[in-house]
C-alpha positions in Angstrom: 4.4 -16.5 45.7 1.4 -16.1 48.1 -2.2 -16.6 47.0 -2.8 -12.8 46.5 0.2 -12.6 44.1 -0.9 -15.6 42.2 -4.4 -14.2 41.6 -2.9 -10.9 40.4 -0.7 -12.8 37.9 -3.7 -14.8 36.6 -5.6 -11.6 35.8 -3.3 -11.1 32.8 -3.5 -14.7 31.4 -6.3 -16.6 29.5 -7.3 -18.4 32.7 -10.4 -18.6 34.8 -10.4 -19.7 38.4 -13.3 -20.0 40.7 -14.4 -21.0 44.2 -18.0 -22.2 44.7 -20.2 -23.5 47.5 -21.9 -26.9 47.7 -24.7 -25.8 45.3 -21.9 -24.7 42.8 -22.8 -21.0 43.2 -19.6 -19.0 42.5 -18.4 -17.2 45.6 -15.2 -15.8 44.1 -13.6 -15.9 40.7 -10.8 -14.3 38.6 -8.3 -14.6 35.8 -8.2 -13.0 32.4 -10.4 -15.5 30.5 -13.7 -14.0 31.6 -14.5 -10.4 32.4 -17.0 -10.9 35.2 -18.3 -13.4 37.8 -21.5 -13.9 35.9 -19.6 -15.4 32.9 -17.6 -17.6 35.3 -21.0 -18.9 36.7 -22.3 -19.7 33.3 -19.1 -21.6 32.6 -19.5 -23.6 35.8 -23.1 -24.3 34.9 -22.0 -25.6 31.5 -19.5 -27.9 33.1 -22.2 -29.3 35.4 -24.7 -29.8 32.6 -22.3 -31.2 30.0 -19.5 -33.3 31.3 -16.2 -32.3 29.7 -14.6 -34.5 27.0 -11.6 -36.4 28.3 -8.2 -35.0 27.5 -6.4 -36.4 24.6 -3.2 -36.6 26.7 -3.2 -40.0 28.6 -2.5 -39.8 32.4 -3.5 -36.1 32.6 -5.9 -35.2 35.4 -7.6 -32.4 33.5 -10.4 -32.6 31.0 -11.4 -30.4 28.1 -14.6 -28.4 27.6 -16.0 -25.9 25.1 -17.7 -22.7 26.1 -18.9 -19.9 23.8 -16.8 -21.4 21.0 -13.6 -21.5 23.1 -11.7 -24.6 24.2 -10.5 -24.9 27.8 -8.4 -27.4 29.8 -10.3 -27.8 33.1 -8.9 -28.9 36.4 -11.8 -29.4 38.8 -12.2 -30.0 41.6 -9.0 -28.8 43.2 -8.2 -28.9 46.9 -10.5 -26.5 48.7 -9.8 -24.6 51.9 -13.0 -25.8 53.5 -15.1 -28.9 53.1 -18.2 -27.0 52.0 -16.2 -25.3 49.2 -15.0 -26.4 45.8 -12.3 -24.9 43.6 -11.4 -25.2 39.9 -9.3 -23.6 37.2 -9.7 -23.6 33.4 -7.0 -22.6 30.9 -8.0 -21.5 27.4 -6.2 -23.6 24.7 -6.1 -23.8 20.9 -4.4 -20.5 20.1 -3.4 -21.9 16.6 -7.0 -22.6 15.9 -8.0 -19.1 17.1 -5.3 -17.7 14.9 -6.6 -19.7 12.0 -10.1 -18.3 12.5 -8.7 -14.8 12.6 -6.6 -15.5 9.4 -9.6 -16.9 7.6 -11.7 -13.8 8.4 -8.8 -11.6 7.3 -8.2 -13.4 4.1 -11.8 -13.6 3.2 -12.2 -9.9 3.1 -8.6 -9.0 2.0 -8.5 -6.9 -1.2 -6.0 -9.4 -2.8 -7.7 -12.3 -4.6 -6.9 -15.7 -2.9 -7.9 -19.3 -3.5 -7.1 -22.9 -2.7 -7.6 -25.7 -5.3 -6.9 -29.4 -5.0 -4.8 -31.3 -7.6 -7.9 -32.0 -9.7 -8.6 -28.3 -10.1 -11.5 -28.2 -7.6 -11.9 -25.0 -5.5 -11.6 -25.8 -1.8 -11.8 -22.1 -0.8 -11.9 -18.6 -2.4 -12.3 -15.2 -1.0 -14.5 -12.4 -2.0 -11.8 -10.6 -4.0 -11.2 -13.7 -6.1 -14.9 -14.2 -6.8 -15.2 -10.5 -7.7 -12.7 -11.0 -10.6 -15.4 -13.2 -12.2 -18.3 -11.0 -11.2 -19.7 -13.5 -8.6 -19.5 -14.6 -5.0 -17.3 -17.2 -3.2 -20.4 -19.5 -2.8 -20.6 -19.8 -6.6 -16.9 -20.7 -6.9 -16.1 -23.0 -4.0 -16.8 -26.7 -4.9 -16.6 -26.0 -8.7 -13.7 -27.0 -11.0 -11.5 -24.7 -12.9 -13.3 -25.5 -16.2 -16.6 -24.4 -14.6 -15.2 -21.0 -13.8 -12.6 -20.2 -16.6 -12.8 -20.3 -20.3 -11.4 -23.5 -21.7 -8.1 -22.0 -22.9 -7.7 -20.2 -19.6 -8.6 -23.4 -17.6 -5.9 -25.4 -19.4 -3.3 -22.8 -18.6 -4.4 -22.5 -15.0 -4.2 -26.3 -14.4 -0.7 -26.3 -16.1 0.4 -23.7 -13.6 -1.0 -25.7 -10.7 0.8 -28.8 -11.8 4.0 -26.8 -12.1 3.7 -25.5 -8.5 2.9 -29.0 -7.2 5.9 -30.4 -9.1 8.3 -27.8 -7.8 7.0 -27.8 -4.3 7.8 -24.2 -3.7 6.2 -20.8 -4.5 6.1 -19.5 -8.1 5.4 -16.0 -9.2 3.0 -15.5 -12.1 1.6 -12.6 -14.2 -1.4 -13.9 -16.1 -4.4 -12.9 -18.1 -8.0 -14.0 -17.2 -11.3 -13.5 -18.9 -14.5 -12.3 -17.1 -18.0 -13.5 -17.7 -18.8 -10.5 -19.9 -15.9 -11.4 -22.3 -13.5 -8.7 -21.2 -10.0 -9.6 -20.1 -8.1 -8.7 -17.0 -4.6 -9.1 -15.7 -3.3 -10.3 -12.3 0.1 -10.7 -10.6 0.9 -12.8 -7.6 2.2 -16.1 -6.2 1.1 -19.7 -6.2 2.4 -22.1 -3.6 1.7 -25.6 -2.2 -0.3 -26.0 1.0 -1.5 -28.9 3.1 -5.2 -29.4 3.4 -5.6 -32.4 5.8 -3.7 -35.2 4.2 -3.7 -33.6 0.7 -1.3 -31.2 -0.9 -3.2 -28.4 -2.7 -2.3 -25.2 -4.6 -3.0 -21.8 -3.0 -2.7 -18.5 -4.7 -2.9 -14.9 -3.9 -3.1 -12.3 -6.6 -3.5 -8.6 -7.1 -5.7 -7.4 -10.0 -3.4 -5.1 -12.1 -5.9 -4.6 -15.0 -6.2 -0.8 -14.5 -2.4 -0.6 -14.1 -1.7 -2.5 -17.3 -4.3 -0.5 -19.2 -2.8 2.8 -18.0 0.7 1.5 -18.9 -0.4 0.5 -22.4 -2.1 3.9 -22.9 1.1 5.6 -21.8 3.2 3.6 -24.2 0.8 4.4 -27.0 1.0 8.1 -26.1 4.7 8.0 -26.0 4.9 6.2 -29.4 2.6 8.8 -30.9 4.7 11.6 -29.3 7.9 10.2 -30.6 6.5 9.7 -34.1 5.3 13.3 -34.1 8.7 14.5 -32.8 10.7 12.5 -35.3 8.6 12.8 -38.4 6.8 16.1 -38.2 9.8 18.0 -39.4 9.4 20.5 -36.6 12.5 21.4 -34.6 11.5 20.6 -31.0 13.1 19.6 -27.7 12.0 18.6 -24.2 13.8 20.6 -21.6 14.1 19.8 -17.9 13.0 22.4 -15.4 16.7 23.2 -15.0 17.0 23.9 -18.7 18.8 20.8 -19.8 17.8 19.1 -23.1 16.2 15.7 -22.4 14.9 14.9 -25.9 15.2 16.5 -29.3 14.1 15.9 -32.8 16.4 15.3 -35.7 15.1 18.6 -37.2 16.3 20.5 -34.1 19.8 19.0 -34.4 19.8 20.0 -38.1 18.6 23.5 -37.3 21.4 24.0 -34.8 24.1 22.4 -37.0 25.0 19.6 -34.6 24.5 15.9 -34.0 21.5 14.7 -32.1 23.7 12.8 -29.6 25.6 16.0 -28.9 22.4 18.0 -28.5 20.7 15.8 -25.9 22.1 16.6 -22.4 23.3 20.0 -23.3 22.2 23.2 -21.4 19.7 25.1 -23.5 21.2 28.6 -22.6 24.4 27.6 -24.5 22.4 27.7 -27.7 21.1 31.2 -27.2 23.0 34.2 -28.7 23.3 37.4 -26.6 20.4 39.6 -27.4 18.5 42.5 -25.8 15.4 40.4 -25.3 17.3 37.6 -23.5 16.5 38.8 -20.0 12.8 38.9 -20.8 13.1 35.3 -22.2 14.7 34.2 -18.9 11.9 35.8 -16.9 9.3 34.0 -19.0 11.1 30.7 -18.5 11.0 31.1 -14.7 7.2 31.9 -14.9 6.7 28.7 -16.9 8.6 26.5 -14.5 6.8 28.0 -11.6 3.5 27.3 -13.4 2.4 30.9 -13.4 2.0 30.2 -17.1 1.2 27.0 -18.9 2.3 28.0 -22.4 4.1 30.9 -24.1 4.9 32.1 -27.5 8.1 34.1 -27.8 11.2 34.4 -29.9 14.9 33.9 -29.3 18.2 34.2 -31.3 19.6 30.7 -31.7 23.3 30.1 -32.1 24.3 27.1 -34.3 27.4 25.0 -34.4 29.1 27.3 -36.9 28.6 30.4 -34.7 25.8 31.8 -37.0 22.7 33.4 -35.5 19.1 32.7 -36.4 15.9 34.4 -35.1 13.3 31.7 -34.2 9.7 31.8 -33.0 9.2 29.4 -30.1 6.1 27.8 -28.6 6.8 26.7 -25.0 4.5 24.4 -23.2 4.9 22.9 -19.7 4.5 19.2 -19.0 3.7 17.4 -15.7 0.7 17.7 -13.5 -0.2 18.0 -9.8 2.9 19.9 -8.6 3.8 23.5 -8.1 6.8 23.2 -10.4 6.7 22.0 -14.0 8.5 18.7 -14.7 9.7 20.0 -18.0 8.9 22.2 -21.0 8.4 21.3 -24.6 10.0 23.9 -26.9 8.8 23.9 -30.6 10.2 26.2 -33.3 7.3 27.3 -35.3 9.1 29.9 -37.5 12.7 30.5 -38.2 14.8 33.2 -39.9 17.8 32.8 -42.1 21.1 31.8 -40.5 23.5 34.7 -40.7 26.7 36.1 -39.2 26.4 38.3 -36.3 25.9 42.0 -37.2 26.0 45.1 -35.1 22.6 45.6 -33.4 20.1 47.8 -35.2 18.6 50.8 -33.5 15.0 51.2 -32.9 14.8 53.8 -35.7 16.4 51.5 -38.2 13.9 48.7 -37.4 11.0 51.2 -37.7 12.4 52.4 -41.1 12.5 48.8 -42.3 8.8 48.3 -41.2 7.7 51.4 -43.2 9.9 50.4 -46.2 8.2 47.0 -46.2 4.8 48.8 -46.2 5.7 50.5 -49.4 6.5 54.0 -48.0 8.9 56.2 -50.0 11.9 57.8 -48.4 10.1 61.1 -48.1 7.1 59.5 -46.5 9.3 57.6 -44.0 11.1 60.9 -43.1 7.8 62.7 -42.5 6.3 59.9 -40.4 9.4 59.6 -38.2 10.1 63.3 -38.1 13.5 62.8 -39.6 15.3 64.6 -42.4 15.4 63.1 -45.9 19.2 62.9 -45.6 18.9 61.0 -42.3 16.6 58.4 -43.8 18.9 58.0 -46.8 21.8 57.5 -44.5 19.9 54.8 -42.5 18.9 52.9 -45.6 22.4 53.0 -46.9 23.7 51.7 -43.6 21.0 49.0 -43.5 22.0 47.7 -47.0 25.6 47.3 -45.8 24.6 45.6 -42.5 22.2 43.2 -44.1 24.1 42.7 -47.3 21.2 43.9 -49.5 21.9 45.8 -52.7 18.4 47.2 -53.3 15.4 48.4 -51.4 13.4 45.2 -52.4 16.4 43.0 -51.3 16.5 44.9 -48.0 12.9 44.1 -47.2 13.3 40.5 -48.2 16.4 40.2 -46.0 14.5 41.8 -43.0 11.9 39.0 -43.3 14.2 36.0 -43.8 16.5 37.2 -41.0 13.5 37.4 -38.7 13.7 41.1 -38.1 10.2 41.7 -39.3 7.2 39.4 -38.3 6.2 37.3 -41.3 2.5 37.1 -40.3 1.8 40.7 -39.5 0.4 43.6 -41.5 1.2 46.3 -41.5 4.8 45.2 -41.2 6.2 45.4 -37.7 9.2 44.2 -35.7 9.2 40.5 -35.0 9.9 41.2 -31.3 10.0 44.2 -29.1 13.6 43.5 -28.3 15.1 42.2 -31.5 18.7 40.9 -31.8 19.4 43.6 -34.4 17.6 46.2 -32.3 18.7 48.3 -29.4 15.2 48.2 -27.9 
């Protein structure tokens, strides 16, 4: 390689070369260690004022010098092309030391809490995140002992963990509780491991503060416990459904209502529990609106089908669960009112449901006929037919059956149909 090629190669390495005159004024310089000739001149002036320290390697021709906090191996003078010139080259060394400085700067400002303690529990080093756990700064931690920083009960536990790490001689993972200066407690998770500090083996640790996470986890568990207690002991039939309509959770009251075992109810598709009814398409549309979060809650009714094949009109309160997405994670379904279980009957006509509403309001047959613009004989026929369909021998029994079967809304006056599309109604 000629001299031009060598100079080009040195431009990419941590090297400085120079050529100077008799007065040690830099005539030419290069290499990747310094960015300009002026810095190379300052480096040469430093060498002239402060003789470099001898190299630690015996027999080596080069010496070592420090410049701007950097350590260089210096070969100077080298053979020069002319008697009035001098040449030299300096190679930057100590990459491990530089890496250590970079690591120290990184670790000092890292968000994870880190420390180094000796075998007696004295802090050799701590970063800002570690000191922040105790509401202080590293300067108020380094040099102190564990008992100066932690409460006595915590300090004894900390030293026991340190001794365990030193005895094992390998990293150990811990999740621990610590106490702050204000008396509140926190939680941290991480590793401790042995490190060499000079001739001494110390304990280093790096931890992440998980106080907020453990607090949120505890609150979630408490909320779940409260929810399960409400689900299991309120007596309300309720179930948590997935967005796809599968039963994920259910109360014992729901299993009892549907005449099945709880283990058989969970995991079942909800639509298999619904009897065919005129209002079923409307219920399906409402479900899709809930899952798509166009609605957050809905009160509706449905005809449930129990394990014996009997039907029951039920009033449902549906509420979505899950936040922050365009699709609900699930839906809680709670039965707030329920009719009497019964065998399936032929559907009632809209006129028959209206006759039942007027009958429950105390209207006579003649009044019902006048209001609905029907003949008296037609009203008599409908009432006779209704008594047969609903197994009710008298007018009073007919009204009572209409309520317990869920045909009429129990909390409305004047009486009206429990739903616009009733299982016993053609509308």
